[in-house]
N, C-alpha and C positions, 0 to 999 in steps of 0.2 A: 721387478717389471711392473707388479702389483702396484707399487707404492707410485712412479709415473703416472698409470694408469688411470688412479684414481684424484694425483694432483689435475689430470688432462682434464679430468669430467669436473672437477671441482671449479677449474677457471672459469667453467660455461656460467657458471653461478655471480650474484652478486656480496657483497662485503658480510651485508644484513643477511640475506639468505644463508651465508654460512655460519654465521655465529648464531643463528637459530639453528642450525647444527650441531653446533656445540652446545647448546643450552638442554636441549633434547636430547642428547646422546653421553652429557656430562663430562663433557672433556674442557679443561681447564686451560687456561691461560694464553689463553685468545684474545684479550685484549689489549690492544696498542699496535698490533701486527698489521702491514699490509696486505693488500687482496692477493697476493702473491703465496706471500711468508704465512696465510691464514689457511690455504690449501696445503701446503706442505704440513702446514702444522696439524691439521686435520686426516691430513693422508698417513701421516707417522701416530696420531693418537687415536681413531678411531677402528674400532674392533669390529663394525661390519663389511663384510665382500663387496669385493669389485662387484657382484649381481647387486644387489641390494643396493648399493651406495650406485651404481646407474639408475635403480627405478626411482630412488626420492632424489635424483639429479633432476630426473624427466619428471617425476611431479611436480614438483618448483619450476620449471620450463613451461609445463603443460598450464598449472595454478595462472602463470601470467599470461597466455595467450587465453588461456578461459575468460582474465582480466579486461583484456583486451576487447574480446566479444562483447561482454557486458558494456564495455564506453563504445559502443556501435550504438549502443539504446540509445543513446542522445541522440543520433543524428537520428534513426530509424523510426523512433516511435513521433518523434514532431515532422516526419515526411519533409526531410531536408535531403530523401535520397532519391536520384532523379536515373533513369535507364535510360539512356542515351540510343545506345546501341547494343542489340540482342540477333544473334544468331549463333549454329553449332560452333562456330569457328572465335569469334571474338566478341566480347563484350565490351563495352563504355559505361560508363555510369559517372557521374558527380553526385558526390558530399559534401555541403553546403562548402561546394567550390573546387572542392580538390578533386580530379580528375583519377577516374581510376579504372584502368584496360587489360582485364582478364581476355587469354589467350588457351585457348583448347582448353577448355574447363575441361575434367575427368579426362584428360587421357596425359598421356607419358609426357608429352612435350608440353606441356602445363606452364606457360608463363604470366606473370601479375608483374605489375608497376603501380606507383601510386606517383601524384603528383611530386613534381621535384619540391617545392610549398611544404610538403612535409618534412618534418623533421624527425619523425620516429622513420618514416620509409630510407631518410639518405645517409643518415649517421648508425640507423641499427639493422634494417631490413637489411642493406645495399652489404654493407659488411659482415652478414654472417651471421651477425649474435640473439636475431631472433627469425622469425618464419614472416610473420606479416606486419601489418598496420592495421587498426581499427579498420579504417577506410574498406578494405576487401572485407569482411562478414556485413559491414553494412549494406553491401552493394548485393553477397548472396542473401541475407535477409527478406532482402525487398526483391530478389528476383520469385526468392518459398514465397513471398507475402503475396505476389503476382501470378503467382501459380505458373512462372515460367519455369522453373525449374524444382525438379522433386527428388529429395534426399536419397530416397528411396530409388533412383533411378541410374542416377549421375552422382558419381564417387563427386565431392569437393574437400579439392588438393589444399596440402597442409594441414584438415582439419582432424583431430584425432577423434572417435566416437563421443567423448563426455562435451567434445566443443561441438558436434554435432548437437549434442542432445539442448546445450546450453542454448546455440542460435535457435535451435527451435523453440525454444520458450520464450526468450525471446519474439518472436514470432508471435507465439501464442497469445502472448501481452498485450500485443495492437490488435491481433483480434477478436481479444475478449472486451479490451476498450471500445470497439468498434461497433459490438454488435454481435460479428459473424459466429455463432457458436456452428461447434457440428459438433459429429461424435468425435475426432481425436483432439477439439480442442475439450469436452466432454470428459476426454482420460485426463489431459493434460489438470484438468478442474481437479480430478481428484489427489493429482503427484502434491501440489499443491497443498490440499489438507493433509499431505501426509509431511509437505515441509514443513506445514503449520506445528503440529507435532514434535520436530524436529528444531523447532522455537520457543518451545515450552521446554523443549530437556536442556539445549542451551545455552539461550541468551543470557542469563546472570554469567554463564562461567567464559562467554565472549566478550561480553564487559568487562571483565577480571583481565584480558589481555590472557586467554587461555591457549598459546597457541600450538600447543600438540593437539585437540579438539579441532580447532581450526582451519589447522592443515592438511591435517589428516580425511577427515569430516568432509570439509567444503573446501578444501585446495582455495584460501584464500590466505589473504593477513587478518589476524583479528580487527584491524582500526575499520578498513573498510566494509569486511563481515559484517560488521556490528551495526553502521551506516546502513548495509540493506536492510538486514534483519528489522533494524526498529521500521524502515518503513513497512515490510511485510509487516510489523505488528500492528500501526496503524491502517495498512489496506481492510486489516482483518474486524477493527475497528469502525469499518466501513468509510473512513477518510478519503476525498481523494489526496494524492500526494504529488511532486514534484519535486525529485532529485535534481542537485546543486550543479548550476551550470560549468562549467573550467573554470579554473583561475586558481591560484596559487591562496588564497586565502578567502573562503568564500562560506557560506550557507551550508549544511548540510542538507538540508532537506525543509519543504515548504508539505506543511498537512493542514488541506483545504474540510471547512467544517461546510460543506455544501448543503450539508439537511436544517442547518441553521436557521435561524429566521431574528436577526439575516445570517448570511455566510459569514463565517472568520477566516481568518489566515494566522499560522502559527508557525513563526522560523522557530525551527530543532539544529540544534547544536548536539552531535552524540557525540560522546568521551570516554576513551576506557582509560583504568587507570587498575596497573597490579598490586596494586596496594588494597584496592575494594573501596576507596575511597578518593572524589575528584576534588581536588581542593583551588585549581587555580586560580581566580578571584580571588581567597584569603591572600597568597601567596604575593601575586601579580594585579592588584585590583585594578591598573591600567588595561587588561583585557577587557573591562566592561566598553571601552571603548572601540574594540573592535565589535563587539557583539552589539553594540547599537550601531552602527556601520553596515554589519549583517543584515540588519530589522530595515533601519533607516533608507541610508543608500545606497542596499542592492537589491533592497522590495518596497519600502514604501512609495518611495522617489520615481521609483521606473512606472507606478502604476498612475492609470489618468482615475479620476472624476471619484464615483463612491466607490470603485476598489480600492483606493486610499484607507477609506475607512476597515475597510474590513482587517487589514495589516493589527492583529491585536495582542499577538503573545510573541514571547520566546520563552524553548522550551529546552531546559539545559537537560540532559540524557546521559547520565552515567551509572558505577555500580552503587555509589549512595554520593551522599555532600557531609560536610562537615556544619553543626546546628548554624557555626555563625554565619554562614552565607546568606542566609535569611534577610540580615541587614541591606543587602545588596540590591535588593529588590526594588526598595521606596528613592530608592539614588537610581537604577535604572526607567522608571517610570517617569520621574525626572527629567531624566535625560534625554530619552525618546518621543516624552511630548505623547506618555499615556500612556504603549505599551508592558506591560505585564512580563516580569518573567519569575514564572514557577519554576520546581527544580523537580525531576522525574528518574526514581531510580528504579533500576534494571529489574529488580524483583517486584517491584511496586508494580510495573508496569506489565509483569510477567502473570504478576495474581489479577489486574485487571481482565488482561486476555482469558485468563483461567473462567475465572466466572464468569467472563460474559459470552463465551464457547458457549457456558451451561445454559445460560437463560438473558440472551440479549436482546434488552430492554430497556438500555442505555441510550437517549437520541445523544445528537449533538453537542444542543443544546444543555443537556447536563454534563456533561465532559467539561464544558465550556466553565462552569464552576468551577472544576478541577482547576482548570487551566488558569482560572479569574484567582486562584487562592496567593499569588504571591509568596510561597511556601514551600517546603518541602513534605512529598503527599508523601504519603503513607496507607498499608493496607485495611489501619481502621478507617480509613476516609473512603478508601474505596467501599468497604461495608455499609458507611451510611448512606453515601450514594444510589446504591441499592435497595436500600430500605427505603430512600424517597422515592426513588424509579415506581419501586413497590405501589407507595401511594399515590401517588401520582396518576398512575396508570388506574388506579382504580377509582378517585376521582373523577378521570376522563370518561370512567365507562359509565361511573351515577349522573354525569352531567349528559351524555349520550341518553342513556335510561326515560332521565328525568322531559329529554325533550320528548324521546319516543312515544314516553306514555302524553305528554298532552298535546300530541296533535294527532295519534290515535285515539285517544277518547273524545277529541273534536267530532273527528269523521266521525265514528261509532255512532254517537249521540243525533247524527244531521241524517245517517244514511243506512243505518245496521236496522236489519230485521233478523225472524228466528233463525236463518242458515245462512246469510251473508254478511260481510260488511261492506259497503260496493265503493268501491274506488275508481276515479277514470284518470285518465295519464296525465292529467293537471293537479291535482292531489296529491298522484304519486311522485311525483317529479317535485312538489313540493314539501312532501315528506323528506325524500331524501337530500335535497338543497339544505333540509335546513339543519337533519342531521353530522351533513358532510361541512359545513358552518361551524359546526358544536367539534368535530376533527379538527379544524382547521388552526395555527400550523403544523400540529403534532403531526399528524398522519398526512395529508396533504396540500397541499397549495391548490388555489383557486385563483382565475387571472381573466383577462378578457384577451383577443387573438387581435393585435391594432387594426391589421388589415378587415377583417370580416368583424368583430364583436361579440365575436362567439363566446363562450363560457369554456373557459377550459380548468379541465380538473386533473392531477397530475400527485396519484397515489407512489408515495416514499416503502416501495419493497421493499429495503434492505432493516426497514421497522414492520418486519410478517409477525416475530413474538406481543407487538403489541398491539396492532391486527387481532391477533387469534384473540385475546385473552379481552381484547374492545367487542371481538361479534360475536365473540360467546355470551359474554352479558349481554347482547341484546339482541341473541335468539333465545336466549331464555328469559327475556322479559317479551319480547313478543310472542310467546310460546302463555305467557302468565296471561298477557295480556286477554289473549284468543280464549284461554279457560275461561276469564273472568264473561267476558261474553255471550258463550255458550251456557252458561249456566243462570245469568240474570234479562238472557234476553227473549223477550217474551212478546212482542212484538210481530204480527203476520206476518207472511211472505208474499211477494208480489204474485204468485204462481198460486200460495190460497187462495189471495185476491179475485183473480181471473177467473179459478173455476166458478166462486162463489157468484159469480154474476152471473155466469151462462147458466149456473141450476137454480137462478132465481130465487139463490138466500139471501140476497140482499133487496 
């Protein structure tokens, strides 16, 4: 009886999921078996109890459902979810043209249906193979975002606690992007910080297809998890990112160097490799045509005007690469009309993140030098980058100090007395403008509003560590200038002059 129950449980899984159980529990002889035979084989040869197997199967099922929630993010974050009707009994939503109807949410007589054009709903959900399609959590996310639904007050049917947490993370991401910071979002930001620690701990292992960590810790397959973690890595470097649009063969991630002058776009392809070395280009050079299509056909050719020129890099991210793969970079540049292809091993990216979190002084312009290299980037390249950054920041601070001294000495020579250096608003504004121009474009962007002609100043807050270094140098220089003026200035004060007149001492 126990064997039959185990077989019934296992048949809820896909063949690949059952193969994963075989690998993780040391079950041999599964190769070539059909799905039904594989379920029987595992049931007979797996030593875990029925209760443990049920928990394992449910974790696979929940993992797939959490995957649907993260798939819903593609619609939700792009604002493609509309709530057409909402009350206590009926909710009607539109998700990228797919109609979703939810009846009696939070109640025992709950029902939901999706558009008949949704293949997942028609062929999987309606047949009882899964609980919901991705359009259902997309509607729930929009309701939570619009504050029409509170998960603490209303039961979210079909969703477990872990799924609800995933849904709230998706909502929080949109709120953070739109600047809607509140106490709950601050808590989620702290959770994101904890997640960063997990990335540092597991990123390289996930790139090498460590399914045990991926399944048990993150409840995701290594391939999709590696894409997600790689996006988080670039976010930690202050890049804007866009996840791939849906399609059978397309790019994984766009990385946008928003702070660079001019901005740039890198098309990222993430590849796991159990061997630890990704050599697809070596084994199949025609794969370069697909990578070219990712950059040109699917990105650059779909953009307009100056945005086309922003597409400058193709980044391959994998555990590691064979040295001879670098010879393809020049071919790729010729094939794509100038796009440079560079190779980023996962341990190099991890090393970059560790150093950046300790000392965030690398700008997008500096990182462009890495992306521009057309070779395999190693840890020693990261060390050199930070050394260059230190020198660059020191030079920037010296230029700012020089400008401060020039302007200050000029003003002091004309307006100082024994007590004051007199500055009016025009002089002060001129000094500030001259300093800001020195810091442009590294720390600020200065422009004009087209409608009013008013000067706008954009401060790059992500470079707070660089600001700290430069401003501390300026403060010290300013104090030094004041001390010098205090020690040498002998000119009479205006107050002394006035008193002398009244006392007829002049």
